[in-house]
GUKOLPA-145181 format. One record per atom (N, C-alpha, C, O): x, z, y; residue in three letters. Coordinates in steps of 0.001 Angstrom, whole numbers, plus 500000, padded with zeros to 6 digits. Atoms other than C-alpha are relative to their C-alpha. Layout:
N
XZYALA ...
This chain:
193
500823500000498805ARG 500000500000500000ARG 500866500000501259ARG 500521499332502233ARG 499113499985498839ARG 502845500730502425ARG 500683498651500192ARG 500920498228501324ARG 499357501303499878LYS 504485497409501648LYS 499065499010500693LYS 499503498208501518LYS 500972500898499359ARG 501310495579502648ARG 499912500278501494ARG 499878499348502299ARG 500099499633498593THR 501088497482505918THR 501218499504500765THR 501097498961501863THR 498770500458499354GLY 504718496723506733GLY 500034498497500149GLY 500432497980501193GLY 500025501460499939ALA 504310493049505899ALA 498985499524501015ALA 499220498549501729ALA 501029500370499040LEU 501132492894507939LEU 500505500233501423LEU 500285499396502299LEU 499455499708498673ALA 502851494537510929ALA 501096499000500362ALA 501170498560501509ALA 498952500972499751LEU 505849492197510577LEU 499391498638500337LEU 499843497962501260LEU 500683501276499740GLY 503526489161510418GLY 499356499991501379GLY 499419498987502088GLY 500617499921498680ALA 501646490342513499ALA 501052499919501090ALA 500833499294502128ALA 498911500061499026GLY 504945490841515326GLY 500534498594500157GLY 500827498173501276GLY 499533501378499917LEU 506082487307514462LEU 498997499132500734LEU 499379498272501528LEU 501042500772499330PHE 502729485891515602PHE 500015500281501500PHE 499897499361502309PHE 499962499644498577ALA 502926487801518893ALA 501217499384500665ALA 501136498921501803ALA 498796500604499441GLY 506480486571519417GLY 499837498503500182GLY 500292497953501185GLY 500225501434499878ALA 505448482967518767ALA 499048499696501148ALA 499236498718501872ALA 500944500219498910ALA 502537483274521173ALA 500680500247501342ALA 500367499578502327ALA 499316499689498757HIS 504815484774523803HIS 500990498897500378HIS 501235498675501564HIS 499002501018499736ALA 507369481967523468ALA 499390498710500550ALA 500108497886501116ALA 500643501217499546GLN 504806479274524314GLN 499962499963501526GLN 499748501000502154GLN 500060500077498541PRO 504912477985527914PRO 498577500277500496PRO 497595499862499880PRO 501288499647499424VAL 502119479316530096VAL 499612498938501020VAL 500360498674501961VAL 500465501006499054GLU 500104476644531875GLU 499401500685501217GLU 498767501732501087GLU 500595499387498814PRO 499101477368535456PRO 498476499908499919PRO 497947498975499315PRO 501456500041500066PRO 495412478190535910PRO 499451498789500760PRO 500024498354501760PRO 500656501119499331ILE 493100475332536849ILE 499178500575501151ILE 498310501422500940ILE 500677499500498815VAL 491876475946540391VAL 498954498981500429VAL 499235497785500512VAL 501084500860499550VAL 488520474555541547VAL 499485500502501344VAL 499753501633501750VAL 500621499638498729THR 486640474555544839THR 498495499765499941THR 497877499410500945THR 501419500280500195ALA 483128474240543409ALA 499108500865500869ALA 498001500453501217ALA 500802499123499144ARG 481900477196545497ARG 500525500018501434ARG 500290500975502172ARG 499476500186498645ARG 483657475974548679ARG 501206500864500320ARG 501611500940501480ARG 498729499304499833PHE 486723478193548163PHE 500751499905498679PHE 500151499708497622PHE 499174500149501199GLU 489612478090545717GLU 499876501218499094GLU 499948502360499548GLU 500048498943501002GLU 489248480094542499GLU 500310499385498642GLU 500059498198498433GLU 499742500521501352PRO 490359479747538863PRO 498690499594499321PRO 497673500272499467PRO 501221500523500617VAL 487859477724536836VAL 499392500996499021VAL 498170501039498872VAL 500552499052500959ASP 487532480477534219ASP 499366501218500666ASP 498753502034499977ASP 500659498914499278GLU 486366482927536917GLU 498797499517500802GLU 498145500311501479GLU 501123500578499269THR 483743480575538380THR 498711500284499232THR 498621499942498053THR 501234499647500721PRO 480215481829537526PRO 499009498847499897PRO 497800499060499995PRO 500862501167500192MET 478857478302537034MET 500680499059499025MET 501870499201498741MET 499459500944500971SER 479339475478534587SER 500717498868500731SER 500085498032501377SER 499185500999499325VAL 482202473331535882VAL 500935499355498987VAL 501623500050498240VAL 499024500738500808ALA 484137470627534038ALA 500985499366500974ALA 500585498799501991ALA 498963500500499102VAL 487440469592535597VAL 500893499031499248VAL 501293499294498114VAL 498991500926500508MET 489651466577534970MET 501062499881501070MET 500796499375502160MET 498896500065499043SER 493027466858536694SER 500531498565500064SER 500133497708499275SER 499391501326499874ALA 495065463854537830ALA 500743499633498716ALA 500682498488498268ALA 499304500268501261ASP 497206464194534692ASP 499013499691498886ASP 499242498788498081ASP 501024500237501015GLY 494092464398532513GLY 499340498639500166GLY 499067497953499180GLY 500589501322499741LEU 492588461324534175LEU 500939498901499524LEU 500503497919498923LEU 499022500995500441GLY 495801459400533530GLY 500162499970498496GLY 500340498904497906GLY 499829499908501449ARG 496074460644529946ARG 498894499260499243ARG 499166498617498229ARG 501112500660500682VAL 492616459328528991VAL 499728498609500549VAL 498838497912500061VAL 500174501335499435GLY 492934456188531123GLY 498734499872500833GLY 498167498783500928GLY 501214500035499174ALA 490004457112533383ALA 500289499259501294ALA 501193499631502042ALA 499787500838498831ASP 489739454487536109ASP 498837500070500986ASP 499014499834502181ASP 501172499952499128ASP 486215454931537460ASP 499037501087499499ASP 499361501832498574ASP 500960498947500316LEU 483120457152537255LEU 499510499926498549LEU 499276500964497930LEU 500412500149501394GLY 482061455730533865GLY 501017500568499033GLY 500651501167498022GLY 498938499440500843ASP 485418456675532360ASP 500002501521500065ASP 500231502184499053ASP 500085498543499857VAL 485082460212533748VAL 498821500516499171VAL 498935501544498503VAL 501194499579500744ALA 481581460439532216ALA 500272500061498497ALA 499736500932497812ALA 499687499981501427ARG 482983459617528771ARG 500842501211499610ARG 500897501570498433ARG 499149498863500301GLY 485332462597529048GLY 499396501360500314GLY 500038502384500083GLY 500626498737499596VAL 482872465250530293VAL 498680500179499242VAL 497817499304499308VAL 501255499753500718PRO 480125466785528105PRO 498803500084500961PRO 498938500577502081PRO 501264499969499252ASN 476524466427529381ASN 500019499168501266ASN 499189499384502150ASN 499939500887498842PHE 477517463773531921PHE 500059498568499489PHE 500966498209498739PHE 500058501396500419THR 476554460131531397THR 499654499128501202THR 499281499623502265THR 500477500963499011ILE 475860457014533397ILE 498749499374499386ILE 498829498581498448ILE 501278500456500545ALA 472172456309532789ALA 499626498647500600ALA 499743498452501810ALA 500456501276499449PRO 470886452734533091PRO 498696500200500763PRO 497769500846500274PRO 501207499868499176ALA 468316452513535862ALA 499857498743500842ALA 500827498013501048ALA 500221501139499125GLY 466764449872538057GLY 499725498726499231GLY 499815498680498004GLY 500383501291500565VAL 465774446287537468VAL 501158499340499269VAL 500964498738498213VAL 498849500676500583LEU 469270445058536700LEU 500806500885499054LEU 501907500513498648LEU 499285499103500891GLY 470255448010534507GLY 501201500652500644GLY 502159501024499967GLY 498904499375499262VAL 472495449423537198VAL 500079501466499600VAL 499047502124499469VAL 499839498628500441GLY 473942452786536162GLY 499923501003501137GLY 500326500720502265GLY 500058498896499053THR 473284456070537931THR 500473501263499290THR 500187501433498105THR 499501498796500664PRO 474969459428537243PRO 498874500888499495PRO 497850501046500159PRO 500969499103500610SER 473069461790534953SER 500751501205499440SER 501656501057498618SER 499408498769500518ILE 474028465420534327ILE 498891500784499316ILE 497841501044499904ILE 500981499291500831ARG 472187467288531558ARG 498679499244499906ARG 497614499852499802ARG 501185500842500145GLY 469759464362531357GLY 499175499859501258GLY 498111499241501218GLY 500764500071498751ILE 468613464691534970ILE 500572498900500874ILE 501746498931501242ILE 499613501069499085PHE 468730461545537092PHE 498740499413500610PHE 497633499697500153PHE 501125500645499330SER 466507459507539388SER 500201498497499934SER 501190497994500467SER 499826501449500107PRO 465976455819538578PRO 499750499262501311PRO 500171498114501455PRO 500270500641498706ALA 464780455074542141ALA 499930501076501074ALA 499613502233500795ALA 500052499052498888GLY 464952456705545538GLY 501253500838500071GLY 502340500376499724GLY 498845499104499847SER 467209459673546212SER 500584500344498642SER 499863500530497662SER 499321499631501232SER 469783460466543588SER 499733501461499678SER 499534502271500583SER 500177498609500429ALA 469335463663541548ALA 501346500646499690ALA 501403501820499322ALA 498650499495500218VAL 473112464051541167VAL 500808499705501256VAL 500942498551501663VAL 499199500174498795GLY 475260464640544241GLY 501343499385499683GLY 501964499724498675GLY 498717500667500158LEU 478336462464544612LEU 500779500210501294LEU 500355499770502363LEU 499231499610498821TYR 481034463744546978TYR 501447499567499880TYR 502014499574498787TYR 498558500151499885VAL 484523462783548099VAL 500424501162500891VAL 500179501157502097VAL 499728498754499287GLY 485860466187549093GLY 498678500691500298GLY 497939501050499382GLY 501266499384499591ASP 482976467679551073ASP 499049499005500640ASP 498069499410501267ASP 500815501037499362VAL 481474464356552210VAL 499107499332498958VAL 499614498768497989VAL 500891500674500957PRO 478340463070550397PRO 500095498486500154PRO 500122497972501273PRO 499865501456499955VAL 478621459384549466VAL 498933499275499180VAL 499028498060499005VAL 501014500691500782GLN 475524458680547356GLN 499042499237500916GLN 498891499560502094GLN 500937500814499233ILE 472988456086548469ILE 498651500013499294ILE 498562500364498117ILE 501332500110500603ARG 469276455610547871ARG 499932498726499172ARG 500374497663499607ARG 500123501146500889SER 468533453310544973SER 498618499391500142SER 497615500104500169SER 501282500703499952VAL 465820450672545255VAL 499866499061498810VAL 499110498092498857VAL 500074500829501199GLY 466350449197541802GLY 501099498966499923GLY 501452498528498828GLY 498944501004499991PHE 469057446754542870PHE 501344500582500442PHE 502398500074500059PHE 498756499427499490SER 471607448959544618SER 500490501097499063SER 499786501494498134SER 499437498959500842ARG 473834451565543084ARG 500939500866500820ARG 501324500509501933ARG 499037499133499344ASN 476101454444543994ASN 501373499360499967ASN 501643498465499166ASN 498636500509499975LEU 479692453767544864LEU 500678500243498655LEU 500503501298498045LEU 499228499839501226ASP 481905453201541842ASP 501396500431500416ASP 502308499612500530ASP 498756499473499467LEU 484694455443543012LEU 501119499901498973LEU 500910500140497784LEU 498821500108500850ARG 488167454886541601ARG 500715501339499941ARG 500585502153500856ARG 499337498714500185THR 490292457745540300THR 501450499999500476THR 502142501005500318THR 498621500072499534PHE 493597456575541819PHE 500196500937501198PHE 499332501015502072PHE 499601499123498901ASP 495302459084544158ASP 499087501224500145ASP 498894501734501249ASP 500827498793499978LEU 493006461977543210LEU 500798501184499482LEU 501729501025498693LEU 499440498770500546ASP 493987465579542599ASP 499221500396498751ASP 499803500813497749ASP 500853499656501140ARG 491014466182540282ARG 498579499516500254ARG 498219499151501373ARG 501435500253499917VAL 487359465449539554VAL 499302501236499459VAL 499603501685498353VAL 500774498834500422GLU 484962468403539358GLU 498563499563499747GLU 497940498934500602GLU 501403500259500319VAL 481602468040537619VAL 499327501366499895VAL 499566502123498955VAL 500684498707499920VAL 479394470997538584VAL 498583499785499491VAL 497797499065500108VAL 501303500219500638ARG 476350471190536307ARG 498928500914500586ARG 499216501953501179ARG 501151499174499639GLY 472878472501537062GLY 499562499790501433GLY 500251499123502205GLY 500450500170498619PRO 470866472679540233PRO 501023500589500968PRO 501361501769500875PRO 499001499561499029GLN 473375472899543087GLN 499515499762501425GLN 500324499545502327GLN 500573500258498682GLY 471000472443546040GLY 500451500968501065GLY 500566500587502230GLY 499584499009499010THR 472129475658547730THR 501363499643500591THR 501561499753501801THR 498660500331499510LEU 475762474547547976LEU 500144498553500456LEU 500907498272501380LEU 499755501411499750PHE 475424470763548045PHE 498783499206500459PHE 498875497983500563PHE 501138500717499444GLY 471958469873549332GLY 498989499519498982GLY 499132499731497778GLY 501169500382500791ALA 468756468358548038ALA 500301498988498903ALA 499584498951497902ALA 499715501034501000ASN 470359465503546090ASN 500853500502498848ASN 501487499695498168ASN 499166499450501071SER 472085467859543625SER 499177500781498983SER 499623501816498488SER 500858499312500962MET 469217468846541334MET 500629500028498609MET 500554501047497923MET 499360500035501313GLY 471095467754538208GLY 501406500569500016GLY 501901501039498992GLY 498635499515499851GLY 474502468769539513GLY 500714499200501069GLY 500095498432501806GLY 499192500658498973THR 477321467497541687THR 501309499533499397THR 501924500240498598THR 498710500541500411ILE 480341465302541057ILE 500860499936501257ILE 500491499308502249ILE 499118499951498834ARG 483240465951543418ARG 501335499349499680ARG 502023499754498743ARG 498689500628500083PHE 486247463666543793PHE 500878500701501027PHE 500672500541502230PHE 499125499239499114ILE 488970465899545247ILE 501297499221500180ILE 502045499009499225ILE 498819500807499722THR 491706463889546939THR 501254500872500074THR 501172502081500286THR 498729499277499896ARG 495378464856546939ARG 500213500440501439ARG 499898499706502376ARG 499719499485498664GLN 496402466994549881GLN 501349499473500473GLN 502306499443499699GLN 498724500513499502PRO 499113465540552108PRO 501022501120500161PRO 500666502278500382PRO 498915499043499792SER 502467467261552367SER 500500499863501435SER 500669498751501936SER 499489500020498634LEU 503710468224555817LEU 501523500047500053LEU 502117499990501130LEU 498547499875500002SER 507316468501554686SER 500721498999499101SER 501923498794499270SER 499328500897500946ALA 508032465986551910ALA 499267498663499907ALA 498054498583500103ALA 500574501328500214SER 507478462298551305SER 499812499793498497SER 500567500325497683SER 500208500338501404ASP 506072460978548052ASP 499343498637499902ASP 498787498125500874ASP 500649501283500256TRP 504838457760546523TRP 499693499910498521TRP 500324500574497699TRP 500272500304501399HIS 503296456549543319HIS 499350498630499911HIS 498730498144500856HIS 500493501352500213ILE 502314453231541861ILE 499432499904498583ILE 499927500554497662ILE 500591500246501318ALA 500139452094538965ALA 499753498505499864ALA 499350497847500823ALA 500204501422500242ALA 499927448652537415ALA 499327499804498660ALA 499543500573497723ALA 500709500347501226GLU 497728447076534766GLU 500082498500499797GLU 499958497730500750GLU 499970501409500342LEU 498048443755532990LEU 499248499832498692LEU 499490500566497733LEU 500800500205501212ALA 495591442426530428ALA 499809498500499759ALA 499814497689500686ALA 500291501382500377HIS 494944439219528557HIS 498780499994499095HIS 498690500791498161HIS 501209500131500796THR 491593438201527125THR 500119498748499132THR 500466497672499618THR 499948501145500904LYS 491472435963524061LYS 499014498935500488LYS 497876499245500838LYS 500781501128499498ASP 490151432525525069ASP 499596500196501462ASP 498619499610501929ASP 500270499748498583GLY 490228433790528654GLY 501277499905500786GLY 502138499070500507GLY 498827500033499141GLY 492793434502531261GLY 500677501349500076GLY 500349502286499349GLY 499254498771499759ILE 495156437142532468ILE 499383500700501203ILE 499056500071502209ILE 500469499211498855SER 493921439925534692SER 501061501033500326SER 501830501451499461SER 498993499036499576HIS 496019442322536687HIS 499461500844501142HIS 498525500469501847HIS 500365499105498914GLU 495746445214539066GLU 501230500829500353GLU 501931501322499469GLU 498900499174499523ILE 498332447017541185ILE 499447500930501073ILE 498760500496501998ILE 500426499010499015GLN 497667450228543103GLN 501235500787500426GLN 502127501041499616GLN 498868499232499520GLY 500080452160545263GLY 499596500939501108GLY 498614500710501814GLY 500259499040498939GLY 500184455114547574GLY 501313500585500499GLY 502213500872499710GLY 498821499423499374VAL 502781456450550011VAL 499524501082500949VAL 498546500890501673VAL 500377498919499089GLY 502607459743551875GLY 501222500727500515GLY 502278500735499882GLY 498909499232499419GLY 504759461841554120GLY 499643500480501390GLY 498595500121501928GLY 500269499480498657PRO 504998463649557435PRO 500103498912501059PRO 500932498009500943PRO 499959500975498912LEU 504304461665560617LEU 501018500373501067LEU 501591499507501729LEU 499054499524498996LEU 506483463807562844LEU 501143500734499311LEU 500907501472498355LEU 498891499252500606PRO 509963465102562013PRO 499883501489500322PRO 499205501880501272PRO 500009498554499764ASP 510502468851561773ASP 500499500293501410ASP 501450499676501892ASP 499578499654498646SER 510771470431565177SER 500249501483500132SER 500613501954501209SER 
């Protein structure tokens, strides 16, 4: 019986040591309630895709983000089957959207009349995408009955310059070659004084 206890304690010690040796990832910070807080301390249902996560899954637009977030889809609506965001099955096929769409704190959704659609925002040069589920009318207004999708842009640096570039090249059988190049440059406008 003592041998088992000793072996069990030794095994637990090895497991604790292995867990301690693993690198600790920084907490994911969201601004879903209009101030910064760790996502695991936010008292609402929030799904976050960071810039690295968006790049890892190849997310290029809102439809790609929807494929990576549970309970978020692009529902076909309108005469031409134009897609509209749907969170937890709540969407509006015509008129005001039932899902808020924001770039930072600026609403960008439009009224649908069957032929128009919301902006198909690209994920290039973003810090993260936050999908806040559930009625969010108190924080984000009347068009957030199903939830809110927030595209959070990268914050500029006042002291360092940076740049990044992305390129895509594709060939379609019995078709042609398509390509896309995106780039971004940032830095301070005034030298240190």
